[in-house]
ZABAKOL-924242 format. One record per residue (C-alpha): residue number from 1; residue in three letters; x, y, z. Coordinates in nm, 3 decimals. Each point is the difference from the previous one (the first is absolute). Example, Ala and Ser with C-alpha at 12.3 -4.5 7.8 and 13.67 -1.06 7.14 Angstrom:
 num residu    east   north      up
   1    ALA   1.230  -0.450   0.780
   2    SER   0.137   0.344  -0.066
end
This chain:
 num residu    east   north      up
   1    MET   0.000   0.000   0.000
   2    ALA   0.290   0.238   0.065
   3    ILE   0.106  -0.023  -0.366
   4    ALA  -0.349   0.091  -0.119
   5    GLU  -0.011   0.298   0.235
   6    ASP   0.344   0.112  -0.118
   7    LEU  -0.113  -0.023  -0.364
   8    GLN  -0.312   0.203   0.083
   9    ARG   0.209   0.265   0.174
  10    ILE   0.255   0.019  -0.282
  11    GLY  -0.265  -0.006  -0.273
  12    GLU  -0.221   0.276   0.141
  13    PRO   0.223   0.292  -0.115
  14    VAL   0.015  -0.155  -0.350
  15    ARG  -0.380  -0.035  -0.013
  16    ARG  -0.043   0.357   0.128
  17    TRP   0.243   0.127  -0.269
  18    ALA  -0.185  -0.197  -0.271
  19    ARG  -0.339   0.144   0.109
  20    THR   0.145   0.350  -0.008
  21    GLN   0.145  -0.051  -0.349
  22    LYS  -0.330  -0.138  -0.129
  23    ARG  -0.198   0.291   0.147
  24    GLU   0.238   0.260  -0.139
  25    TYR   0.018  -0.166  -0.341
  26    SER  -0.370  -0.067  -0.051
  27    GLN  -0.130   0.333   0.136
  28    GLY  -0.329  -0.163   0.095
  29    GLU  -0.044  -0.196  -0.324
  30    PRO  -0.034  -0.379   0.033
  31    ARG   0.333  -0.116  -0.143
  32    PRO   0.095  -0.370   0.032
  33    LEU   0.363   0.048   0.106
  34    GLY  -0.002  -0.320   0.205
  35    GLY  -0.155  -0.192  -0.290
  36    ASP   0.249   0.151  -0.243
  37    LEU   0.285  -0.095   0.232
  38    GLY  -0.146  -0.352   0.010
  39    ALA  -0.017  -0.013  -0.382
  40    MET   0.364   0.106  -0.020
  41    GLY   0.086  -0.273   0.253
  42    VAL  -0.189  -0.261  -0.203
  43    TYR   0.175   0.112  -0.319
  44    LEU   0.340  -0.011   0.169
  45    GLY  -0.081  -0.343   0.142
  46    LEU  -0.108  -0.136  -0.337
  47    VAL   0.309   0.138  -0.173
  48    SER   0.223  -0.147   0.272
  49    ALA  -0.175  -0.336  -0.026
  50    GLY   0.037   0.014  -0.380
  51    VAL   0.373   0.070   0.024
  52    ALA   0.041  -0.279   0.254
  53    ALA  -0.196  -0.242  -0.223
  54    VAL   0.215   0.088  -0.301
  55    ARG   0.318  -0.050   0.200
  56    ALA  -0.127  -0.326   0.153
  57    SER  -0.081  -0.133  -0.346
  58    GLY   0.360   0.051  -0.103
  59    ARG  -0.100   0.237  -0.278
  60    GLU   0.187   0.319  -0.059
  61    LEU  -0.182   0.323  -0.067
  62    PRO   0.071   0.122  -0.351
  63    GLU   0.276   0.259  -0.025
  64    ARG  -0.195   0.185  -0.267
  65    ILE  -0.325  -0.035  -0.186
  66    PRO  -0.006   0.052  -0.379
  67    PRO  -0.173   0.326  -0.106
  68    GLY  -0.270  -0.192  -0.188
  69    ASP  -0.094  -0.190   0.316
  70    VAL   0.004   0.325   0.199
  71    ALA  -0.247   0.152  -0.247
  72    LEU  -0.215  -0.313   0.006
  73    LEU  -0.010  -0.002   0.381
  74    ALA  -0.067   0.375   0.016
  75    VAL  -0.303  -0.016  -0.228
  76    ALA  -0.124  -0.312   0.180
  77    THR   0.039   0.177   0.335
  78    PHE  -0.204   0.295  -0.127
  79    ARG  -0.277  -0.218  -0.139
  80    LEU  -0.024  -0.240   0.298
  81    ALA   0.008   0.281   0.261
  82    ARG  -0.274   0.184  -0.187
  83    ARG  -0.200  -0.322  -0.040
  84    ILE   0.010  -0.065   0.375
  85    ALA  -0.075   0.362   0.098
  86    LYS  -0.265   0.104  -0.253
  87    ASP  -0.151  -0.292  -0.190
  88    PRO  -0.367  -0.086   0.071
  89    VAL   0.088  -0.371  -0.006
  90    THR   0.241   0.041   0.292
  91    SER  -0.256   0.191   0.209
  92    PRO  -0.055  -0.300   0.231
  93    LEU   0.365   0.032   0.113
  94    ARG  -0.052   0.366   0.091
  95    ALA  -0.360  -0.026   0.129
  96    PRO   0.086  -0.069   0.367
  97    PHE   0.197   0.326   0.007
  98    THR  -0.181   0.231  -0.243
  99    SER  -0.340   0.118  -0.116
 100    PHE  -0.103   0.037  -0.363
 101    GLN  -0.038   0.361  -0.118
 102    GLY  -0.074  -0.056  -0.368
 103    PRO   0.171  -0.060  -0.332
 104    SER   0.331   0.172  -0.065
 105    GLY   0.118   0.006  -0.357
 106    HIS  -0.014  -0.294  -0.236
 107    ALA  -0.050  -0.331   0.185
 108    GLU   0.113   0.141   0.335
 109    VAL  -0.177   0.082   0.324
 110    ALA   0.039   0.276   0.257
 111    GLU   0.002  -0.114   0.362
 112    GLU   0.048   0.168   0.336
 113    VAL   0.174  -0.147   0.300
 114    ARG  -0.271  -0.113   0.243
 115    GLU   0.165   0.047   0.337
 116    HIS   0.218   0.291   0.095
 117    GLY   0.301  -0.070   0.215
 118    GLY   0.145  -0.337   0.086
 119    VAL   0.102  -0.307  -0.196
 120    LYS  -0.314  -0.024  -0.217
 121    HIS   0.055   0.357  -0.117
 122    ALA   0.364  -0.072  -0.089
 123    VAL  -0.097  -0.315  -0.190
 124    GLY  -0.282   0.185  -0.176
 125    GLU   0.235   0.277  -0.110
 126    LEU   0.251  -0.257  -0.124
 127    LEU  -0.260  -0.200  -0.195
 128    THR  -0.150   0.306  -0.172
 129    CYS   0.329   0.163  -0.098
 130    PRO   0.168  -0.142  -0.313
 131    PHE   0.310   0.206   0.079
 132    CYS   0.022  -0.157   0.346
 133    LEU  -0.070  -0.352  -0.125
 134    ALA   0.263   0.029  -0.272
 135    GLN   0.280  -0.043   0.255
 136    TRP  -0.154  -0.320   0.134
 137    VAL  -0.074  -0.136  -0.348
 138    ALA   0.347   0.089  -0.129
 139    THR   0.161  -0.167   0.302
 140    GLY  -0.199  -0.318  -0.065
 141    LEU   0.093   0.002  -0.367
 142    VAL   0.368   0.061   0.075
 143    PHE   0.009  -0.290   0.249
 144    GLY  -0.186  -0.213  -0.252
 145    TYR   0.250   0.099  -0.267
 146    ALA   0.291  -0.087   0.231
 147    THR  -0.136  -0.341   0.096
 148    ALA  -0.209  -0.109  -0.299
 149    PRO   0.082   0.226  -0.296
 150    LYS  -0.189  -0.188  -0.273
 151    PRO  -0.341  -0.012   0.173
 152    THR   0.045   0.356   0.124
 153    ARG   0.076   0.120  -0.351
 154    LEU  -0.315  -0.179  -0.118
 155    VAL  -0.213   0.173   0.267
 156    ALA   0.166   0.333  -0.080
 157    LEU  -0.055  -0.055  -0.373
 158    THR  -0.369  -0.066   0.064
 159    MET  -0.044   0.323   0.195
 160    THR   0.207   0.195  -0.252
 161    LEU  -0.220  -0.131  -0.283
 162    VAL  -0.308   0.107   0.197
 163    ALA   0.151   0.349   0.043
 164    GLY   0.070   0.015  -0.375
 165    SER  -0.355  -0.109  -0.071
 166    ASP  -0.130   0.272   0.233
 167    VAL   0.189   0.262  -0.201
 168    LEU  -0.143  -0.137  -0.325
 169    GLN  -0.352   0.002   0.150
 170    PHE   0.040   0.369   0.085
 171    VAL   0.136   0.079  -0.348
 172    TYR  -0.289  -0.190  -0.163
 173    ASP  -0.251   0.179   0.224
 174    ALA   0.155   0.337  -0.090
 175    ILE  -0.022  -0.084  -0.371
 176    GLN  -0.364  -0.108   0.037
 177    ASN  -0.078   0.328   0.177
 178    GLY   0.154   0.207  -0.280
 179    ALA   0.333   0.092   0.160
 180    LEU   0.176  -0.032  -0.336
 181    ALA  -0.265   0.182  -0.203
 182    PRO   0.117   0.324  -0.164
 183    GLY  -0.083   0.311   0.200
 184    ASP  -0.249   0.267  -0.109
 185    GLY   0.123   0.223  -0.279
 186    GLU   0.270  -0.235  -0.132
 187    THR  -0.013  -0.055  -0.371
 188    GLY   0.241  -0.290  -0.008
 189    ALA   0.188   0.155  -0.293
 190    ARG   0.343   0.154   0.035
 191    GLY   0.077   0.353  -0.105
 192    ARG  -0.354   0.136  -0.020
end
């Protein structure tokens, strides 16, 4: 029991400092600093476990990744992070943490974080932010590339093809809506 009391006594100034920092940072707004700190801890833990698993397997991390693979992984990271954060089909993953607000652009939804403050808020912000998710997705793809390059390239190729198809869908839609039609007053002939 003496150890527990000592830990309580030692930890109280740290807890008091953390409460003060949260109050001064948030200025009365419900910010999930504890949840964000937890998310960073989970990320660090997963990366550490991934490094340990790679080392335990006897594999070496690649010294460099060819530029073509970097481009493939970058586009795949973009597409997969956006798919998780904004796609209607992945709404069930976000539903425990968000509420539907309506459509947002082509084949995307707008959602708001349901709870303010705490772990659920931090997870909700992570799951609705493609920029935030990109780090997690990229880390997974990089570890996949380091440990199983062929299947990871296949997954990345799939998501890259989907991103390319998305661009073509937008171009087609723009053409259908007259984006390439000549503007008013153009004659189409040169020199007149």
